[in-house]
C-alpha positions in Angstrom: 110.0 139.8 91.0 112.9 136.9 91.4 111.7 133.3 91.5 112.9 130.1 91.6 111.3 127.1 91.2 112.5 123.6 92.1 110.7 120.1 91.1 112.2 116.7 89.7 112.4 115.3 93.6 110.9 112.0 94.5 111.8 108.8 95.9 114.5 106.4 94.8 116.1 103.5 96.5 120.4 103.9 97.8 121.7 103.7 95.1 119.7 105.2 92.7 119.3 109.0 90.7 117.1 111.5 90.3 117.9 114.9 88.3 116.5 118.1 89.8 114.8 121.7 87.9 115.3 125.5 88.5 112.9 127.1 86.6 114.3 130.6 86.8 112.7 134.0 86.0 112.0 137.9 87.4 116.0 138.8 86.2 118.6 138.6 83.5 122.0 139.8 85.7 124.8 139.5 83.0 126.9 138.3 86.6 125.4 135.4 88.5 126.5 132.3 90.3 123.6 129.5 91.3 124.0 126.8 92.5 122.5 123.9 94.9 121.9 123.2 98.2 120.4 120.6 100.8 119.3 120.5 104.0 118.7 117.1 105.6 116.7 116.5 108.8 117.8 118.2 111.7 120.7 119.9 109.4 121.7 122.8 108.6 121.6 123.7 105.4 124.9 122.6 103.7 126.1 124.2 100.0 126.6 121.3 96.7 126.9 122.3 94.0 127.6 126.0 91.9 128.0 128.3 88.6 128.7 131.3 87.5 126.9 132.0 84.3 129.9 131.3 82.2 129.2 127.8 82.6 131.5 127.0 85.6 130.9 125.0 87.8 132.6 123.2 91.4 131.1 121.0 93.9 131.4 119.9 98.2 134.0 117.3 98.6 130.7 115.4 99.3 129.7 115.3 95.5 132.6 115.5 93.5 132.2 113.1 90.7 128.3 112.0 91.2 126.3 115.2 91.6 126.7 117.3 87.6 124.9 121.0 87.6 124.1 122.7 84.6 122.3 125.7 83.0 119.5 126.3 79.9 119.8 129.1 79.3 117.2 129.6 76.3 114.9 128.0 78.8 116.8 129.2 81.8 117.2 126.3 84.1 119.4 125.6 86.5 120.0 121.1 86.3 121.2 119.2 88.7 122.1 115.3 88.1 122.2 113.5 91.2 124.3 109.6 90.9 124.8 107.3 93.9 122.6 108.5 96.0 122.4 107.4 99.9 119.6 107.2 102.7 121.6 109.8 104.7 121.6 112.1 101.3 117.9 112.7 102.0 115.9 116.2 102.2 115.5 119.4 100.7 117.0 119.9 97.9 116.6 123.7 97.4 117.7 126.3 94.5 119.7 129.5 94.4 120.9 132.3 93.6 123.7 135.1 93.9 122.9 137.9 92.0 125.3 140.2 93.7 128.5 137.6 91.9 131.4 139.4 91.3 133.9 136.8 89.5 134.5 133.2 89.0 133.3 129.7 90.3 136.9 128.3 90.6 136.7 124.3 89.2 137.5 122.4 92.8 136.9 125.2 95.1 133.7 125.3 96.2 132.5 128.2 97.5 128.6 129.2 97.9 128.4 129.7 101.2 123.9 130.0 102.4 125.2 133.2 103.2 126.1 134.5 99.7 122.5 133.5 98.8 120.1 135.8 97.2 117.2 134.1 96.4 115.9 130.7 97.6 113.4 128.8 95.8 110.7 125.9 97.7 112.6 123.6 97.5 112.2 119.6 96.8 112.1 116.6 98.9 113.8 113.6 98.0 114.2 110.4 99.9 116.3 107.7 99.6 115.6 104.4 100.7 117.9 101.2 101.5 
């Protein structure tokens, strides 16, 4: 049973930083892609960042230069470092796994879509105040 458990959400002021973590268990695929999504109140879920099993990363334009996705294969954890957060980025942040992934993440060409995701975490709430 694949399980993704997010942590690290909370409340910060505009301009602040948070680091989210996603603990992964229940699978060991040789080729995969992990990612983070955000869902603001009343809006659709949007992809933010992706990383493949080789450690190559790519980002949505809205977070490029401010967010960093990384992974620790020993701890089986994926991270999202978020800097310069703004109030409009308030929402639920979800960890996602695409385990039927053939290919490689291409830097500068963010492609992870919600339809690609095979497993979701339950999310962690991030609130940014003005």
